[in-house]
PDB file with one MODEL, atoms N, CA, C and O in Angstrom:
MODEL        1
ATOM      1  N   MET A   1      -1.321   6.447  -1.294  1.00  0.00           N
ATOM      2  CA  MET A   1      -2.271   7.312  -1.606  1.00  0.00           C
ATOM      3  C   MET A   1      -1.590   8.389  -2.369  1.00  0.00           C
ATOM      4  O   MET A   1      -2.383   8.925  -3.142  1.00  0.00           O
ATOM      5  N   ASP A   2      -0.428   8.876  -2.419  1.00  0.00           N
ATOM      6  CA  ASP A   2       0.625   9.712  -3.403  1.00  0.00           C
ATOM      7  C   ASP A   2       0.056   8.789  -4.964  1.00  0.00           C
ATOM      8  O   ASP A   2      -0.875   9.084  -5.713  1.00  0.00           O
ATOM      9  N   THR A   3       0.794   7.901  -5.026  1.00  0.00           N
ATOM     10  CA  THR A   3       0.115   7.211  -6.293  1.00  0.00           C
ATOM     11  C   THR A   3      -1.265   7.425  -6.564  1.00  0.00           C
ATOM     12  O   THR A   3      -1.295   7.758  -7.748  1.00  0.00           O
ATOM     13  N   TRP A   4      -2.111   7.419  -6.234  1.00  0.00           N
ATOM     14  CA  TRP A   4      -3.639   7.656  -6.532  1.00  0.00           C
ATOM     15  C   TRP A   4      -3.467   8.882  -7.099  1.00  0.00           C
ATOM     16  O   TRP A   4      -3.692   9.080  -8.293  1.00  0.00           O
ATOM     17  N   LEU A   5      -3.053   9.796  -6.280  1.00  0.00           N
ATOM     18  CA  LEU A   5      -3.012  11.443  -6.900  1.00  0.00           C
ATOM     19  C   LEU A   5      -2.574  11.779  -8.147  1.00  0.00           C
ATOM     20  O   LEU A   5      -2.931  12.709  -8.870  1.00  0.00           O
ATOM     21  N   LEU A   6      -1.274  10.410  -8.427  1.00  0.00           N
ATOM     22  CA  LEU A   6      -1.088  10.930  -9.783  1.00  0.00           C
ATOM     23  C   LEU A   6      -1.689  10.617 -11.065  1.00  0.00           C
ATOM     24  O   LEU A   6      -1.440  11.080 -12.178  1.00  0.00           O
ATOM     25  N   ALA A   7      -2.554   9.716 -10.686  1.00  0.00           N
ATOM     26  CA  ALA A   7      -3.617   8.946 -11.406  1.00  0.00           C
ATOM     27  C   ALA A   7      -4.080  10.094 -12.722  1.00  0.00           C
ATOM     28  O   ALA A   7      -3.543  10.060 -13.830  1.00  0.00           O
ATOM     29  N   ASP A   8      -4.872  10.811 -12.442  1.00  0.00           N
ATOM     30  CA  ASP A   8      -5.510  11.691 -13.403  1.00  0.00           C
ATOM     31  C   ASP A   8      -4.429  12.994 -13.023  1.00  0.00           C
ATOM     32  O   ASP A   8      -4.220  13.393 -11.878  1.00  0.00           O
ATOM     33  N   THR A   9      -3.785  13.564 -14.307  1.00  0.00           N
ATOM     34  CA  THR A   9      -3.506  14.816 -14.516  1.00  0.00           C
ATOM     35  C   THR A   9      -4.310  15.889 -14.657  1.00  0.00           C
ATOM     36  O   THR A   9      -4.018  16.960 -14.126  1.00  0.00           O
ATOM     37  N   ASP A  10      -5.432  15.721 -15.401  1.00  0.00           N
ATOM     38  CA  ASP A  10      -6.442  16.229 -15.506  1.00  0.00           C
ATOM     39  C   ASP A  10      -7.118  17.110 -13.982  1.00  0.00           C
ATOM     40  O   ASP A  10      -7.592  18.234 -13.818  1.00  0.00           O
ATOM     41  N   ALA A  11      -6.834  15.804 -12.960  1.00  0.00           N
ATOM     42  CA  ALA A  11      -7.354  16.553 -12.321  1.00  0.00           C
ATOM     43  C   ALA A  11      -6.423  17.573 -11.378  1.00  0.00           C
ATOM     44  O   ALA A  11      -6.912  18.409 -10.618  1.00  0.00           O
ATOM     45  N   ILE A  12      -4.951  17.344 -11.571  1.00  0.00           N
ATOM     46  CA  ILE A  12      -4.404  18.116 -10.807  1.00  0.00           C
ATOM     47  C   ILE A  12      -4.153  19.587 -11.743  1.00  0.00           C
ATOM     48  O   ILE A  12      -3.844  20.599 -11.114  1.00  0.00           O
ATOM     49  N   ASN A  13      -4.308  19.666 -13.377  1.00  0.00           N
ATOM     50  CA  ASN A  13      -4.303  20.616 -14.031  1.00  0.00           C
ATOM     51  C   ASN A  13      -5.061  21.907 -13.290  1.00  0.00           C
ATOM     52  O   ASN A  13      -4.710  23.019 -12.893  1.00  0.00           O
ATOM     53  N   ARG A  14      -6.807  20.812 -13.345  1.00  0.00           N
ATOM     54  CA  ARG A  14      -7.771  21.908 -12.643  1.00  0.00           C
ATOM     55  C   ARG A  14      -7.640  22.586 -11.417  1.00  0.00           C
ATOM     56  O   ARG A  14      -8.099  23.695 -11.142  1.00  0.00           O
ATOM     57  N   VAL A  15      -6.775  21.605 -10.482  1.00  0.00           N
ATOM     58  CA  VAL A  15      -6.588  22.624  -8.911  1.00  0.00           C
ATOM     59  C   VAL A  15      -5.426  23.150  -9.480  1.00  0.00           C
ATOM     60  O   VAL A  15      -5.283  24.179  -8.819  1.00  0.00           O
ATOM     61  N   ALA A  16      -4.583  23.113 -10.208  1.00  0.00           N
ATOM     62  CA  ALA A  16      -3.840  24.272 -10.477  1.00  0.00           C
ATOM     63  C   ALA A  16      -3.928  25.823 -11.109  1.00  0.00           C
ATOM     64  O   ALA A  16      -3.531  26.953 -10.823  1.00  0.00           O
ATOM     65  N   ALA A  17      -4.719  25.135 -12.170  1.00  0.00           N
ATOM     66  CA  ALA A  17      -5.543  26.243 -12.787  1.00  0.00           C
ATOM     67  C   ALA A  17      -6.842  27.134 -12.067  1.00  0.00           C
ATOM     68  O   ALA A  17      -7.383  28.096 -12.613  1.00  0.00           O
ATOM     69  N   SER A  18      -7.235  26.543 -10.615  1.00  0.00           N
ATOM     70  CA  SER A  18      -7.910  27.332  -9.988  1.00  0.00           C
ATOM     71  C   SER A  18      -7.388  28.325  -8.965  1.00  0.00           C
ATOM     72  O   SER A  18      -7.909  29.286  -8.399  1.00  0.00           O
ATOM     73  N   ARG A  19      -6.012  27.689  -8.914  1.00  0.00           N
ATOM     74  CA  ARG A  19      -4.843  28.613  -7.847  1.00  0.00           C
ATOM     75  C   ARG A  19      -3.868  29.641  -8.603  1.00  0.00           C
ATOM     76  O   ARG A  19      -3.189  30.509  -8.054  1.00  0.00           O
ATOM     77  N   GLY A  20      -3.937  29.369  -9.950  1.00  0.00           N
ATOM     78  CA  GLY A  20      -3.027  30.524 -10.629  1.00  0.00           C
ATOM     79  C   GLY A  20      -1.451  29.629 -10.942  1.00  0.00           C
ATOM     80  O   GLY A  20      -0.387  30.158 -11.260  1.00  0.00           O
ATOM     81  N   GLY A  21      -1.678  28.349 -10.764  1.00  0.00           N
ATOM     82  CA  GLY A  21      -1.029  27.610 -11.523  1.00  0.00           C
ATOM     83  C   GLY A  21      -0.755  27.398 -12.755  1.00  0.00           C
ATOM     84  O   GLY A  21      -1.210  28.251 -13.517  1.00  0.00           O
ATOM     85  N   ARG A  22       0.140  26.113 -13.475  1.00  0.00           N
ATOM     86  CA  ARG A  22       0.193  25.854 -14.314  1.00  0.00           C
ATOM     87  C   ARG A  22      -0.105  24.212 -15.151  1.00  0.00           C
ATOM     88  O   ARG A  22      -0.132  23.369 -14.254  1.00  0.00           O
ATOM     89  N   SER A  23      -0.226  23.847 -15.905  1.00  0.00           N
ATOM     90  CA  SER A  23      -0.816  22.387 -16.779  1.00  0.00           C
ATOM     91  C   SER A  23       0.689  21.799 -16.490  1.00  0.00           C
ATOM     92  O   SER A  23       1.704  22.470 -16.307  1.00  0.00           O
ATOM     93  N   VAL A  24       0.556  20.255 -16.499  1.00  0.00           N
ATOM     94  CA  VAL A  24       1.368  19.508 -16.027  1.00  0.00           C
ATOM     95  C   VAL A  24       1.180  18.218 -17.180  1.00  0.00           C
ATOM     96  O   VAL A  24       0.019  17.882 -17.417  1.00  0.00           O
ATOM     97  N   GLN A  25       2.240  17.531 -17.861  1.00  0.00           N
ATOM     98  CA  GLN A  25       1.781  16.598 -18.661  1.00  0.00           C
ATOM     99  C   GLN A  25       1.707  15.680 -17.908  1.00  0.00           C
ATOM    100  O   GLN A  25       2.092  15.624 -16.740  1.00  0.00           O
ATOM    101  N   PRO A  26       0.984  14.559 -18.813  1.00  0.00           N
ATOM    102  CA  PRO A  26       0.627  13.156 -17.441  1.00  0.00           C
ATOM    103  C   PRO A  26       1.964  12.269 -17.242  1.00  0.00           C
ATOM    104  O   PRO A  26       2.980  12.660 -17.815  1.00  0.00           O
ATOM    105  N   ILE A  27       2.015  11.077 -16.445  1.00  0.00           N
ATOM    106  CA  ILE A  27       3.099  10.177 -16.278  1.00  0.00           C
ATOM    107  C   ILE A  27       2.361   9.251 -16.577  1.00  0.00           C
ATOM    108  O   ILE A  27       1.281   8.843 -16.151  1.00  0.00           O
ATOM    109  N   ARG A  28       3.480   8.761 -17.848  1.00  0.00           N
ATOM    110  CA  ARG A  28       3.260   7.866 -18.575  1.00  0.00           C
ATOM    111  C   ARG A  28       3.432   6.535 -18.182  1.00  0.00           C
ATOM    112  O   ARG A  28       2.678   5.680 -18.648  1.00  0.00           O
ATOM    113  N   ASP A  29       4.622   6.134 -17.118  1.00  0.00           N
ATOM    114  CA  ASP A  29       4.880   5.231 -16.567  1.00  0.00           C
ATOM    115  C   ASP A  29       3.869   4.470 -15.540  1.00  0.00           C
ATOM    116  O   ASP A  29       3.053   5.074 -14.843  1.00  0.00           O
ATOM    117  N   PRO A  30       4.080   2.726 -15.549  1.00  0.00           N
ATOM    118  CA  PRO A  30       2.617   2.733 -14.840  1.00  0.00           C
ATOM    119  C   PRO A  30       3.493   2.707 -13.512  1.00  0.00           C
ATOM    120  O   PRO A  30       4.568   2.243 -13.132  1.00  0.00           O
ATOM    121  N   LEU A  31       2.169   3.656 -12.893  1.00  0.00           N
ATOM    122  CA  LEU A  31       2.038   4.336 -11.795  1.00  0.00           C
ATOM    123  C   LEU A  31       2.879   3.643 -10.248  1.00  0.00           C
ATOM    124  O   LEU A  31       3.655   4.083  -9.399  1.00  0.00           O
ATOM    125  N   GLU A  32       2.276   2.522 -10.488  1.00  0.00           N
ATOM    126  CA  GLU A  32       2.465   1.483  -9.160  1.00  0.00           C
ATOM    127  C   GLU A  32       4.173   1.374  -8.969  1.00  0.00           C
ATOM    128  O   GLU A  32       4.693   1.333  -7.854  1.00  0.00           O
ATOM    129  N   GLN A  33       4.818   1.341 -10.033  1.00  0.00           N
ATOM    130  CA  GLN A  33       6.030   0.848 -10.334  1.00  0.00           C
ATOM    131  C   GLN A  33       7.087   1.482  -9.710  1.00  0.00           C
ATOM    132  O   GLN A  33       8.149   1.046  -9.265  1.00  0.00           O
ATOM    133  N   ILE A  34       6.314   3.266  -9.787  1.00  0.00           N
ATOM    134  CA  ILE A  34       7.492   4.269  -9.184  1.00  0.00           C
ATOM    135  C   ILE A  34       7.655   3.689  -7.566  1.00  0.00           C
ATOM    136  O   ILE A  34       7.000   2.947  -6.834  1.00  0.00           O
ATOM    137  N   GLN A  35       8.983   4.517  -7.455  1.00  0.00           N
ATOM    138  CA  GLN A  35       9.790   3.768  -6.369  1.00  0.00           C
ATOM    139  C   GLN A  35       9.076   4.730  -5.153  1.00  0.00           C
ATOM    140  O   GLN A  35       8.449   4.383  -4.153  1.00  0.00           O
ATOM    141  N   ASP A  36       9.404   5.964  -5.616  1.00  0.00           N
ATOM    142  CA  ASP A  36       8.856   7.309  -4.651  1.00  0.00           C
ATOM    143  C   ASP A  36       7.768   8.123  -4.697  1.00  0.00           C
ATOM    144  O   ASP A  36       7.760   9.352  -4.634  1.00  0.00           O
ATOM    145  N   PRO A  37       6.671   7.233  -4.832  1.00  0.00           N
ATOM    146  CA  PRO A  37       5.499   8.418  -5.474  1.00  0.00           C
ATOM    147  C   PRO A  37       5.452   9.502  -4.786  1.00  0.00           C
ATOM    148  O   PRO A  37       5.241  10.575  -5.350  1.00  0.00           O
ATOM    149  N   LYS A  38       5.634   9.419  -3.491  1.00  0.00           N
ATOM    150  CA  LYS A  38       5.354  10.952  -2.878  1.00  0.00           C
ATOM    151  C   LYS A  38       6.471  12.069  -3.308  1.00  0.00           C
ATOM    152  O   LYS A  38       6.158  13.255  -3.194  1.00  0.00           O
ATOM    153  N   ALA A  39       7.690  11.737  -3.769  1.00  0.00           N
ATOM    154  CA  ALA A  39       8.863  12.433  -4.413  1.00  0.00           C
ATOM    155  C   ALA A  39       8.011  12.866  -5.960  1.00  0.00           C
ATOM    156  O   ALA A  39       7.707  14.016  -6.277  1.00  0.00           O
ATOM    157  N   THR A  40       7.795  11.862  -6.617  1.00  0.00           N
ATOM    158  CA  THR A  40       7.062  12.219  -7.898  1.00  0.00           C
ATOM    159  C   THR A  40       5.901  13.106  -7.878  1.00  0.00           C
ATOM    160  O   THR A  40       5.595  14.035  -8.626  1.00  0.00           O
ATOM    161  N   LEU A  41       5.377  12.654  -6.948  1.00  0.00           N
ATOM    162  CA  LEU A  41       3.824  13.873  -6.522  1.00  0.00           C
ATOM    163  C   LEU A  41       4.785  15.111  -6.355  1.00  0.00           C
ATOM    164  O   LEU A  41       4.701  15.961  -7.242  1.00  0.00           O
ATOM    165  N   GLN A  42       5.529  15.289  -5.514  1.00  0.00           N
ATOM    166  CA  GLN A  42       6.119  16.523  -5.259  1.00  0.00           C
ATOM    167  C   GLN A  42       6.646  17.409  -6.290  1.00  0.00           C
ATOM    168  O   GLN A  42       6.588  18.638  -6.263  1.00  0.00           O
ATOM    169  N   THR A  43       7.226  16.598  -7.311  1.00  0.00           N
ATOM    170  CA  THR A  43       7.773  17.232  -8.240  1.00  0.00           C
ATOM    171  C   THR A  43       6.935  17.585  -9.278  1.00  0.00           C
ATOM    172  O   THR A  43       7.134  18.591  -9.960  1.00  0.00           O
ATOM    173  N   LEU A  44       5.826  16.676  -9.480  1.00  0.00           N
ATOM    174  CA  LEU A  44       5.079  16.944 -10.339  1.00  0.00           C
ATOM    175  C   LEU A  44       4.048  18.682  -9.849  1.00  0.00           C
ATOM    176  O   LEU A  44       3.709  19.560 -10.643  1.00  0.00           O
ATOM    177  N   LEU A  45       3.828  18.652  -8.491  1.00  0.00           N
ATOM    178  CA  LEU A  45       3.150  19.511  -8.091  1.00  0.00           C
ATOM    179  C   LEU A  45       3.769  20.848  -8.082  1.00  0.00           C
ATOM    180  O   LEU A  45       3.258  21.905  -8.454  1.00  0.00           O
ATOM    181  N   SER A  46       4.536  20.715  -7.768  1.00  0.00           N
ATOM    182  CA  SER A  46       5.976  21.900  -8.111  1.00  0.00           C
ATOM    183  C   SER A  46       6.162  22.559  -9.603  1.00  0.00           C
ATOM    184  O   SER A  46       6.356  23.756  -9.816  1.00  0.00           O
ATOM    185  N   GLU A  47       6.063  21.543 -10.569  1.00  0.00           N
ATOM    186  CA  GLU A  47       6.168  22.117 -12.018  1.00  0.00           C
ATOM    187  C   GLU A  47       4.463  23.119 -12.215  1.00  0.00           C
ATOM    188  O   GLU A  47       4.242  24.153 -12.844  1.00  0.00           O
ATOM    189  N   ALA A  48       3.509  22.221 -11.352  1.00  0.00           N
ATOM    190  CA  ALA A  48       1.887  22.677 -11.589  1.00  0.00           C
ATOM    191  C   ALA A  48       2.537  24.492 -10.775  1.00  0.00           C
ATOM    192  O   ALA A  48       2.138  25.544 -11.273  1.00  0.00           O
ATOM    193  N   ARG A  49       3.211  24.488  -9.932  1.00  0.00           N
ATOM    194  CA  ARG A  49       3.142  25.710  -9.246  1.00  0.00           C
ATOM    195  C   ARG A  49       2.103  25.535  -7.823  1.00  0.00           C
ATOM    196  O   ARG A  49       1.463  26.436  -7.280  1.00  0.00           O
ATOM    197  N   LEU A  50       2.165  24.223  -7.471  1.00  0.00           N
ATOM    198  CA  LEU A  50       1.428  23.988  -6.120  1.00  0.00           C
ATOM    199  C   LEU A  50       2.374  23.580  -5.393  1.00  0.00           C
ATOM    200  O   LEU A  50       3.550  23.295  -5.623  1.00  0.00           O
ATOM    201  N   ASN A  51       1.505  23.580  -4.162  1.00  0.00           N
ATOM    202  CA  ASN A  51       2.280  22.911  -2.571  1.00  0.00           C
ATOM    203  C   ASN A  51       1.897  21.574  -2.426  1.00  0.00           C
ATOM    204  O   ASN A  51       0.717  21.350  -2.696  1.00  0.00           O
ATOM    205  N   TYR A  52       2.538  20.688  -2.094  1.00  0.00           N
ATOM    206  CA  TYR A  52       2.303  19.797  -1.307  1.00  0.00           C
ATOM    207  C   TYR A  52       1.594  19.736  -0.290  1.00  0.00           C
ATOM    208  O   TYR A  52       2.228  19.161   0.595  1.00  0.00           O
ATOM    209  N   THR A  53       0.712  20.002   0.002  1.00  0.00           N
ATOM    210  CA  THR A  53      -0.025  20.216   1.091  1.00  0.00           C
ATOM    211  C   THR A  53      -1.048  19.352   1.380  1.00  0.00           C
ATOM    212  O   THR A  53      -1.475  18.599   0.505  1.00  0.00           O
ATOM    213  N   PRO A  54      -1.531  19.359   2.568  1.00  0.00           N
ATOM    214  CA  PRO A  54      -3.004  17.924   2.917  1.00  0.00           C
ATOM    215  C   PRO A  54      -4.222  19.052   1.722  1.00  0.00           C
ATOM    216  O   PRO A  54      -4.945  18.551   0.860  1.00  0.00           O
ATOM    217  N   GLU A  55      -4.141  20.430   1.989  1.00  0.00           N
ATOM    218  CA  GLU A  55      -5.395  20.723   1.186  1.00  0.00           C
ATOM    219  C   GLU A  55      -5.509  20.486  -0.278  1.00  0.00           C
ATOM    220  O   GLU A  55      -6.554  20.109  -0.809  1.00  0.00           O
ATOM    221  N   VAL A  56      -4.266  20.747  -0.986  1.00  0.00           N
ATOM    222  CA  VAL A  56      -4.158  20.571  -2.057  1.00  0.00           C
ATOM    223  C   VAL A  56      -3.828  18.891  -2.830  1.00  0.00           C
ATOM    224  O   VAL A  56      -3.595  18.611  -4.006  1.00  0.00           O
ATOM    225  N   CYS A  57      -3.922  18.091  -1.722  1.00  0.00           N
ATOM    226  CA  CYS A  57      -4.079  16.801  -2.023  1.00  0.00           C
ATOM    227  C   CYS A  57      -5.776  16.307  -1.829  1.00  0.00           C
ATOM    228  O   CYS A  57      -6.380  15.349  -2.311  1.00  0.00           O
ATOM    229  N   ARG A  58      -6.152  17.235  -1.053  1.00  0.00           N
ATOM    230  CA  ARG A  58      -7.746  16.701  -0.437  1.00  0.00           C
ATOM    231  C   ARG A  58      -8.657  17.390  -1.998  1.00  0.00           C
ATOM    232  O   ARG A  58      -9.722  16.886  -2.357  1.00  0.00           O
ATOM    233  N   LEU A  59      -8.119  18.368  -2.627  1.00  0.00           N
ATOM    234  CA  LEU A  59      -8.616  19.516  -4.152  1.00  0.00           C
ATOM    235  C   LEU A  59      -8.085  18.282  -5.140  1.00  0.00           C
ATOM    236  O   LEU A  59      -8.935  18.100  -6.012  1.00  0.00           O
ATOM    237  N   ILE A  60      -7.280  17.638  -5.243  1.00  0.00           N
ATOM    238  CA  ILE A  60      -7.058  16.893  -6.538  1.00  0.00           C
ATOM    239  C   ILE A  60      -7.604  15.662  -6.116  1.00  0.00           C
ATOM    240  O   ILE A  60      -8.252  15.165  -7.037  1.00  0.00           O
ATOM    241  N   ALA A  61      -7.604  14.848  -4.917  1.00  0.00           N
ATOM    242  CA  ALA A  61      -8.557  13.752  -4.527  1.00  0.00           C
ATOM    243  C   ALA A  61     -10.463  13.900  -5.154  1.00  0.00           C
ATOM    244  O   ALA A  61     -11.138  13.138  -5.846  1.00  0.00           O
ATOM    245  N   ALA A  62     -10.714  14.947  -4.643  1.00  0.00           N
ATOM    246  CA  ALA A  62     -11.936  15.700  -5.126  1.00  0.00           C
ATOM    247  C   ALA A  62     -12.276  15.610  -7.095  1.00  0.00           C
ATOM    248  O   ALA A  62     -13.200  15.247  -7.822  1.00  0.00           O
ATOM    249  N   GLU A  63     -11.215  16.052  -7.219  1.00  0.00           N
ATOM    250  CA  GLU A  63     -11.561  16.323  -8.657  1.00  0.00           C
ATOM    251  C   GLU A  63     -10.725  14.897  -9.614  1.00  0.00           C
ATOM    252  O   GLU A  63     -10.429  14.852 -10.808  1.00  0.00           O
ATOM    253  N   THR A  64     -10.549  13.959  -8.628  1.00  0.00           N
ATOM    254  CA  THR A  64     -10.042  13.180  -9.287  1.00  0.00           C
ATOM    255  C   THR A  64     -11.115  12.098  -9.856  1.00  0.00           C
ATOM    256  O   THR A  64     -11.963  11.688  -9.063  1.00  0.00           O
ATOM    257  N   ASP A  65     -11.116  11.465 -11.615  1.00  0.00           N
ATOM    258  CA  ASP A  65     -11.955  10.597 -12.229  1.00  0.00           C
ATOM    259  C   ASP A  65     -12.079   9.173 -11.839  1.00  0.00           C
ATOM    260  O   ASP A  65     -11.540   8.314 -12.537  1.00  0.00           O
ATOM    261  N   LEU A  66     -12.651   8.903 -10.931  1.00  0.00           N
ATOM    262  CA  LEU A  66     -12.689   7.242 -10.657  1.00  0.00           C
ATOM    263  C   LEU A  66     -12.523   6.548 -11.458  1.00  0.00           C
ATOM    264  O   LEU A  66     -11.999   5.484 -11.129  1.00  0.00           O
ATOM    265  N   ALA A  67     -12.778   6.700 -12.542  1.00  0.00           N
ATOM    266  CA  ALA A  67     -12.451   5.611 -13.980  1.00  0.00           C
ATOM    267  C   ALA A  67     -11.393   5.483 -14.097  1.00  0.00           C
ATOM    268  O   ALA A  67     -10.848   4.403 -14.325  1.00  0.00           O
ATOM    269  N   ILE A  68     -10.671   6.874 -13.932  1.00  0.00           N
ATOM    270  CA  ILE A  68      -8.999   6.945 -14.595  1.00  0.00           C
ATOM    271  C   ILE A  68      -8.490   6.234 -13.603  1.00  0.00           C
ATOM    272  O   ILE A  68      -7.851   5.212 -13.850  1.00  0.00           O
ATOM    273  N   LEU A  69      -8.714   6.707 -12.221  1.00  0.00           N
ATOM    274  CA  LEU A  69      -7.952   5.877 -11.212  1.00  0.00           C
ATOM    275  C   LEU A  69      -7.900   4.024 -10.947  1.00  0.00           C
ATOM    276  O   LEU A  69      -7.024   3.355 -10.398  1.00  0.00           O
ATOM    277  N   ARG A  70      -9.063   3.638 -11.512  1.00  0.00           N
ATOM    278  CA  ARG A  70      -9.310   1.987 -11.250  1.00  0.00           C
ATOM    279  C   ARG A  70      -8.743   1.902 -12.625  1.00  0.00           C
ATOM    280  O   ARG A  70      -8.110   0.847 -12.571  1.00  0.00           O
ATOM    281  N   LYS A  71      -8.618   2.302 -13.619  1.00  0.00           N
ATOM    282  CA  LYS A  71      -7.810   2.212 -15.169  1.00  0.00           C
ATOM    283  C   LYS A  71      -6.113   2.210 -14.716  1.00  0.00           C
ATOM    284  O   LYS A  71      -5.292   1.452 -15.232  1.00  0.00           O
ATOM    285  N   ARG A  72      -5.893   2.904 -13.985  1.00  0.00           N
ATOM    286  CA  ARG A  72      -3.874   3.083 -13.609  1.00  0.00           C
ATOM    287  C   ARG A  72      -3.626   2.712 -12.498  1.00  0.00           C
ATOM    288  O   ARG A  72      -2.471   2.424 -12.183  1.00  0.00           O
ATOM    289  N   CYS A  73      -4.687   2.627 -11.607  1.00  0.00           N
ATOM    290  CA  CYS A  73      -4.152   1.598 -10.057  1.00  0.00           C
ATOM    291  C   CYS A  73      -4.571   0.350  -9.448  1.00  0.00           C
ATOM    292  O   CYS A  73      -5.105   0.097  -8.368  1.00  0.00           O
ATOM    293  N   ARG A  74      -4.201  -0.341 -10.396  1.00  0.00           N
ATOM    294  CA  ARG A  74      -5.096  -1.425  -9.472  1.00  0.00           C
ATOM    295  C   ARG A  74      -5.230  -1.626  -7.958  1.00  0.00           C
ATOM    296  O   ARG A  74      -6.406  -1.784  -7.628  1.00  0.00           O
ATOM    297  N   SER A  75      -4.707  -1.649  -7.356  1.00  0.00           N
ATOM    298  CA  SER A  75      -4.805  -1.248  -6.057  1.00  0.00           C
ATOM    299  C   SER A  75      -5.910  -0.220  -5.634  1.00  0.00           C
ATOM    300  O   SER A  75      -6.666  -0.524  -4.712  1.00  0.00           O
ATOM    301  N   PHE A  76      -6.026   0.902  -6.228  1.00  0.00           N
ATOM    302  CA  PHE A  76      -7.292   1.432  -5.457  1.00  0.00           C
ATOM    303  C   PHE A  76      -8.750   0.505  -6.384  1.00  0.00           C
ATOM    304  O   PHE A  76      -9.854   0.651  -5.859  1.00  0.00           O
ATOM    305  N   GLY A  77      -8.713   0.026  -7.088  1.00  0.00           N
ATOM    306  CA  GLY A  77      -9.908  -1.238  -7.839  1.00  0.00           C
ATOM    307  C   GLY A  77      -9.621  -1.951  -6.443  1.00  0.00           C
ATOM    308  O   GLY A  77     -10.652  -1.930  -5.771  1.00  0.00           O
ATOM    309  N   GLU A  78      -8.739  -2.472  -5.890  1.00  0.00           N
ATOM    310  CA  GLU A  78      -8.894  -3.924  -4.878  1.00  0.00           C
ATOM    311  C   GLU A  78      -9.345  -2.852  -3.729  1.00  0.00           C
ATOM    312  O   GLU A  78     -10.510  -3.020  -3.369  1.00  0.00           O
ATOM    313  N   PHE A  79      -8.749  -1.934  -3.173  1.00  0.00           N
ATOM    314  CA  PHE A  79      -9.091  -0.962  -2.385  1.00  0.00           C
ATOM    315  C   PHE A  79     -10.842  -0.677  -2.220  1.00  0.00           C
ATOM    316  O   PHE A  79     -11.587  -0.818  -1.249  1.00  0.00           O
ATOM    317  N   GLU A  80     -11.060  -0.285  -3.422  1.00  0.00           N
ATOM    318  CA  GLU A  80     -12.593   0.019  -3.582  1.00  0.00           C
ATOM    319  C   GLU A  80     -13.868  -0.673  -3.318  1.00  0.00           C
ATOM    320  O   GLU A  80     -14.987  -0.346  -2.924  1.00  0.00           O
ATOM    321  N   LYS A  81     -13.092  -2.079  -3.795  1.00  0.00           N
ATOM    322  CA  LYS A  81     -14.080  -3.669  -3.725  1.00  0.00           C
ATOM    323  C   LYS A  81     -14.091  -3.664  -2.284  1.00  0.00           C
ATOM    324  O   LYS A  81     -15.167  -3.647  -1.687  1.00  0.00           O
ATOM    325  N   LYS A  82     -12.661  -3.682  -1.487  1.00  0.00           N
ATOM    326  CA  LYS A  82     -13.118  -3.956  -0.519  1.00  0.00           C
ATOM    327  C   LYS A  82     -13.861  -3.258   0.923  1.00  0.00           C
ATOM    328  O   LYS A  82     -14.203  -3.733   2.006  1.00  0.00           O
ATOM    329  N   VAL A  83     -13.907  -1.900   0.316  1.00  0.00           N
ATOM    330  CA  VAL A  83     -14.922  -1.198   0.896  1.00  0.00           C
ATOM    331  C   VAL A  83     -16.101  -1.226   0.397  1.00  0.00           C
ATOM    332  O   VAL A  83     -16.822  -0.861   1.326  1.00  0.00           O
ATOM    333  N   LEU A  84     -16.906  -1.487  -0.725  1.00  0.00           N
ATOM    334  CA  LEU A  84     -18.099  -1.598  -1.287  1.00  0.00           C
ATOM    335  C   LEU A  84     -18.592  -2.571  -0.929  1.00  0.00           C
ATOM    336  O   LEU A  84     -19.773  -2.521  -0.588  1.00  0.00           O
ATOM    337  N   ASP A  85     -17.844  -3.870  -0.872  1.00  0.00           N
ATOM    338  CA  ASP A  85     -18.817  -5.271  -0.566  1.00  0.00           C
ATOM    339  C   ASP A  85     -18.756  -5.552   0.531  1.00  0.00           C
ATOM    340  O   ASP A  85     -17.765  -5.231   1.187  1.00  0.00           O
ATOM    341  N   PRO A  86     -19.669  -6.156   1.015  1.00  0.00           N
ATOM    342  CA  PRO A  86     -19.981  -6.392   2.459  1.00  0.00           C
ATOM    343  C   PRO A  86     -19.155  -7.726   2.950  1.00  0.00           C
ATOM    344  O   PRO A  86     -19.254  -8.119   4.113  1.00  0.00           O
TER     345      PRO A  86
ENDMDL
END
């Protein structure tokens, strides 16, 4: 889940802007190869002046562009297909 939240930096930036935070730069590395995605997300959120909380994660998820998520995280596309296909 933390990897998926890293996929759309614009979503993080929108949440940060709404909470008085600041913008962060996207992660260019392949997201699904990050060894500790939770630590990476916590660091990125800290840079954005956001706390790693369930509420912040929910807000980022709600703002995430699913097309970007599918493109950056193959596992999400596979998950989505299993959920949507009967």
